[in-house]
N, C-alpha and C positions, 0 to 999 in steps of 0.2 A: 248545660255545658256540652253534652253529647250532641245536641242539635247543631251547635255552632261548628263542631267538628265535621258533622255530616254535610252541612251547608258548604263549609270550606272545601271538603273533599270533592264535592260535586263541582264546585267552581274550578278547582285545580284540574280535575279531569276534563272539564270543558276547555280550559286554556290549553292543556296539553294535546287534546284531540285536534286542535287547529293545525298542528304540524303534521298530522297523520292523514287527515281527510284528503282524499283525492290522489294520494301517492300510490304508485304501483308497487307491488311486492317485488322484491329482488329475486333474481333467478336462484333456483336451488343449487347450492354449491356442490351437491352430490351428483348433479346432472352431468352425464358424460358428454364432453365436447370432442367432436371429431375434427381432424385437420382439414377435411374438405368442406366442412360446414361454413357457410358465410357468417360473418360476425353478427351476433344478435343485435337487433335494433333496440335502442334504449327509448323508453317512452317518457314523456314529460310534458311541459307546457312552455309556451313561448312568453317572454315578457311582453307587457302591453305594447302594441303597435309593431312588434317584430314581424307579425304575420303579414303586414302590409309591405314588407321590404323585399319580397321575392327571394327568400332564402332558399338555397339548395338543400337537398336532403342531408348532405354532408355537414352543412352549417347547422342545420337543426339538430343533428345528432351530436355535434360538438357542444352546442348550447345545453342539450339535455344532460350530457356527461358532466359539464361544469356544474349544473344545478345539483346533480346527484352527489357530486363531490362535497358541496357546501351544505346540502340539506341535512346530512347526518350530523354534522357539527352544530348546525343551528338548532336541531332537535335537542341535542344534549344541553346546549346553552339555555334553551327555553325551559327545560326541566329544572335546571339550576336556578333560573330566575324565579320559577314558581316556588321552589324550595325556600329561597331567600325571602320571598314575599310572605310565605307562611310563617317563617321564623320571626320576621319583623312584626307581624300582627300578633303572634303569640306573646312576644316581649312587650308590645304595647298594651295588650290586655292584662299583662302581669302587673302593670302600674295601677290598675283600677281597684277600687275598694269592692268588697262583696256586693254592696248595694248597687254600685255602678255597673258591675258585671251583670247583675240580674236585669237592670234596666236596659243594658246594651243588648242582651239576649232577646228581650221583649221587642226591641226596635228592629233587630235584623232577622228574626225568625218569623215565618208566616204564622198568622193566627189560625188556630184550629177552628173550624166552623161547626 
């Protein structure tokens, strides 16, 4: 039973890391901003084929800001989805008999060599 939890935890971490890989760290809120400093450029990625449209730097920055706005919310929703999937699987396993649970673990867990 512990192995199932470990396998699930690994899977959940893999799913959740998808929203984090490749994202830039946000600026340190403690960093002092001076009035004369130009606005910091936001980094991100362009949607497919947007790079072929000849976007200005201003347009790119606008797109990056839009992505940043939604990425935080999407990350929260993806975490909630992973949580719901885990609960669904736990409830489904709760229906199984002890023999079925044992057989299920044998099916999903890698065999020791």
